[in-house]
N, C-alpha and C positions, 0 to 999 in steps of 0.2 A: 374566550379561550384568549391566555396570553402569553406571547413566548419569552420562556425563562431561560435566561444568561445566567450559568454560573465561571464562578472564579476559577477561571484559570490555574493547573497547578504549577508551579514553580518551573521552569525548563531546562533540560540537562547542559550542561557546559560544552560554550565550545571546543572542547580537548575530547569531551565525552564524546560528542556526535563525530569529530574526526575520526574518533578511534573505528567507526563502524560506518564509515560514510563510504561509498562502493561497493560495498560486500553483494554480491549476487543472492538473490532469493532461495537460490538452490541450494548453496552454500548456509545459509541461515539457517535454513528449515532442515536442514542434515545435524548440525554439529552445536545449533544451541537448540540444550533442552525445551523450555518454555516457549519457543515460538509454535504462534497460532496460526493455521494456514486458513485463509481467506478462501471463501468458494472457487474455484478455477474457471465456473463458468463467469464470473467477473473480469470481462477481457480488457486489453488495450486499442481503441480504437485505431492507433498507426498501425501499418502492416510488419510483420513480424522481419526484424532489422535495423528498424527504423523508429521505433519506439524510446522515448527518452529515459533514461535510468531514472526512478523514483525515490528518491528519501528523503526522511524528516519526522521530526514528530506529529503527533495526529493532535489536530482539530476537531471535535467532532459534535458532529447533529445529528440530531433525530426529528425528521418528517412525518408528518399524517396528509398523504398526496390525498385530492387535490392542493393540498394549502402547502405554501411554500416559507412562512415565515421567518422561520429560523436563517433563513438561507439568505436573506439577505439583513438580519444581527450579524450574521457570523462574517461580513465582509468587512465589520470594524473591530473582529477581534485576530484575525489571522494574523503572522508575521512573516517575513521573509526564510525561506525555508521551510515550514511547514507542509503540510498533507490534511487537504478537508478530508475528512471521510465521513459520508453520509449514509445514514439507515433510514431508508424511503420502505422500506418493506417487501420491496423486492417490487414494487410496482411498476407495472409496464404501462400503461396508459397516460400516467400526466410525467410529463419531462420538468425534475425540480429545478436544473438550470442549465443555459445552453451560452450563449457566442457574451449577450451581455454581463453574467452573472460571474459566467470563465473569465470574463475580459480582465474585470478587474482585480480577480484574485491573483493572474498572472502580473497586472502591473504595481502589486502588492509584492511578487517575487516568489508569491506562493508556490510550493513544487509539483503541485499536482493535485488529482482529484480523484477520489475513489467511490462509485456510488452505485448503491447494493438498490438501484430503483434505473430510470428511464432519463435518458441525456439527449437533446436535441440541438440542430445546428452543429452537423459534425462534419462537414466539410469544413468549417470554419473550424472549429475544435483542433482535427486533427493535421490539420495545417502550422499546427503550430509545432516546432522542433524543441521547445524549453520550457512544456508544459505537460506534463501525461495527464491524461485522462481515462479512468478505468471504468468501465459500467457495465450493468446487467441486460438493459434495454434503450434500442431508438424508438423515438416515435416523436411526432408535430406537435402532438397536444401539449397546452401550456397549461400552467396552475393555474387555480382559478381565486384562491384565496389567500393572505397574508396573514394569519393573525394567532398562531398555533405554534407550536416545536419547540426543541431544548437544543442549549447549544454549551458545548463543554460538562457533558456526564459522559458514561459509561454507555456504549453504544453495540448491541451485536449484529457487525459485519461478515454478512456472505456464513454467516452459523461460527463465527469468531468472536471472542471480548475481543473490543477496544476501548482503552482506557485512553482519558488526554493526555497525550504526551507522551504517549507507547511510543515507541520507533517503526516507522513503516521502508518494508523493502518491497519494492514492483520493479518485473522487468519483463521479457517478454516470455519467462518461464511462470509468470505468475505473481501473487502478493501475499508478502509475511507481516504479520504483527511481531513485537517483541517489546513482551513489559518495559516500559520502563524502570522498574527497580532494578531489571538483568541488568539491562544496558547501562544504568548507571556505573559500574563496577569494574574496571579494567581488564582486571582478572579472570571477567570470564569472559575475554575477548580469547586467551590462549586456546582453549581446545578447538576452535574455529577457523585460525590460524594453521595449527595445525592438522585439522579435519582437511585443507584446503591446501597444506604442501605433500600431505598424505597419497593427494588424486593426483599432484606434480609429479612425483615419484610412479604413480600408477601408470599414465602417461607415457613418460619417460621409456620407463621397463617396456611398458607394450611396442614404441616405438622400435626398440634396440632387437625386439625379436625375444625375448623372453615369454617361455608360453604364462598362459591366461593361469593356471595350475600355480604355477610356482611367483607368478607375481600375486594374486589373491590369496595366496596359502589351502590351497583345497586341498583334500582327499582325494586319491587318486580311485578314480570310477569305477562299476564294475563294468565290465567289459562283454561282450557277448561275439 
């Protein structure tokens, strides 16, 4: 076997990225129709309320544990602000990354990583407040081969299609993938902001004492 590294697609402009930065995963999931929900069982290492927000364009890897060859090659492909997305088939037996490779990603300014598989050295990884790690499993066993895998190809991550360059949003609520083609158009951001403003209006009206029926436009219930 050999590792295949495909050419990365053209990146979104800084202006396009800035439009979407800092939006919560829940808002993207609810208000951006093409958004793809990544399996909620893939969870952050840090406790709720301490998880750094994960945002950036996806750099994708597909590996076949226990081989982690593509994980080594991708270290030279990532750029600052990227999110490394790894399809390890949900494997729980072999960690595809630990503190050495994660440390290099962090030094290169990568926003964080998502692994549909296992990680190790989690005490170290969870101590970093500037590098988000989401994983399905934790295990002490390391990889035993470095000869295969694919970089920069479409993958399935927690049941969701993730293509190179797609936008990733991750926080305590979970993970969402937004197709790059949708994110590239600033006009698609309008409905997302409108939904956020509507939710703020709902909250304000409830705090002011308005009834839930009036706030949410409900029909009168049947009473007995």
